[in-house]
N, C-alpha and C positions, 0 to 999 in steps of 0.2 A: 360353542354350545354352552349354555348357562349351567352352572353347577346344580346338581340335584338338591332339592329342598330336603332338609333333614327334619324329622318329626320333633315333637316336644321332648322326646327321649334323648335326642342328640344323635340318633343313628338312622340311617336309611333303612326302610322296610321294617321298622320296629314301632309298635305302639303299645301303650299300657292298657291293660284290661281293668275293668272295675274291681276285680278281686285282688288287684295288686300284681298279678303276673304280667308277663310281657309276651305279646304275640309277634311272630315274625312271618312276613309274606313277601313274595316277589312277583312281578308281572312277567309271564312267559307266554309269548305268542299272543299277546293281547288279552290274556286271561290271568286273573290274580290267583296265585298258588299259595296256599297256606302251608307254612313250613313247620309250624308247631308253636306250643306255648312253653315258656321258660320261666324259671325263678328270677333270673337277672336279665337286665337289658343287654349286658355284654354278651351273654350266651345267645340271646336272640339275634344280636348283630352278627355274631360269628356264624350262626346258621344261615343268615342271609348271604354272608360272604361266600360260604361253600357253594350255595346255589348260583351266585353271581360268577364264581370261578368256573363252574360247570357250563354256564352259558357263554363264557368267553367275554364277559363284560370288561371294559377298560378299568384300570386301577382307580381312576378318579370316582368311579361308582361304587367302590368298596368302602366299608366302614373301617377296615384295618388295612390300608394300602401297604404296610410294611411286610405283610405276609407274602412270601415269594412264590408259593405254588399251591395247587389244589390239595396236594397231599398234606402240606403243612396246615392249610386251613381246616381240613378234615380232622387232623390230629388235635387241633385246638378247640374244635366244636364239641358240644355235648348233645346227648339225645334229648328230645323234647319230652315234656310231661304229657303222658297219655292217660288221662283219668277215666276214660270211658271207652267202650267199644266204638262208639261213634267217632270220637277223636282219633282213635287208632285207624279206623277206616279212612277218615279224611286225610290223615297223614300219609297212608299208603297210596291213596289216590293222587295226592300231590307229588309224591316221589315218582310214581309212574308217569305223570305228566312231565316232570322234569327230565326223566330218562328219555321219553319220546321226543321232547323238544330239543334236547341235547343231540340226539341221534339225527334228527331232522336238520338241525343247523350244521352239523358236520357233513351230512350228505349234500346239502345245498352249497356249502363252501367248496366241496370237491367238484360238484357239478359246474359251478362258476369257473373253477380253474380249468376244467376239461372242455368247456364249451363257451369260450369268450365271445364268439360270434352271436350265439343265441342271446347272451346277456345284453350285448349291444343292440340287437334287433328289438328286444323287449323294451329297453330304454327308449329307443327311437319311436316305437309304437306308442308308449305312454306320453312321450313328448308331443307327438302329432295329435294324440287324442286331447291333450291339455290345450294345445293351440286351437283345435277345432272348437272345443267348448268355450274358450275365451272369445273367439270370433262370434260364435252363436249368441252368447250372452251380450256381447257388445251390440249385435244386430237387434236383439230384443230391446235393449235399453234405448237405442236410437228410434225404433218404431214407437215405443211407449212415449218417448219425449215428443215425437211428431204428433201423436194423437192428443197428448196433453196440451200441446201448443195450439192445435186446431180447436180443441174444446175451449181453451182460454179465449180464442178469437171469436168463438161462437160458430165455427164452421163444422164442428163435429155433431153427430146425431145425438140427441138427448131423448129419443123415443122411450117411453115407458112400456111395460109389458102389456098394458091394456090399450095401448094406442092402436087405432084401427089402421094406421098406415103400415103396420107390420104385416097384417093379413094381405093387404093390397100388394105390397112389395113381394111377398112370398109367392102369391099366385101369378104375378106377372113374370117373375123370374122363372118359376117352374114351367110356365107355358112357353117361354122363350127357349128353354133347354130341352123341351120334349119335341121330337120330330113328328111331323104330321104323318098320316098313313101313306101319303103319296111319296114321301121322301125316303130314300135309302140312307140309312145312318151308318157311318163307319165307326166301329168301336175300337179300332186298332190304335188310335192315337195314344 
């Protein structure tokens, strides 16, 4: 896996705001979670590390990999600047999202340990689905290539919308598919 790209601040999950403060954010469950605004980029990076520890991220995704535990990371981190009620609400919402994601990841890890057969069945399902989709796409590409080859040879239809052959073709096809009054038609096929 390629190393994570660090921003122009030199830290993962930290960006500088126009006012000179530093914002910290992390992606949790596919959603970006705002961790707060800080006076220094180091404080913002430490807030990112606390969240990364809580999510169980590997050490190479931390800004300070020398920190040995979540407790140590929390003790080194500072509270963010909350200059308005809106920022405070946003911060609390982010913390709730982190708590929920953390609990969800712990539950799923326990479930995977308790039900390895289900995990394997799910992997097999997605592998089969991926194979089916690849085969279907390959079939579509082959059909498209065949039509393009016929068109290049002049064998494919080039009828326009206003071409009278369309109406003739539709009426003859429709009359062939419609049973006469005398015929019994079996719809069970």
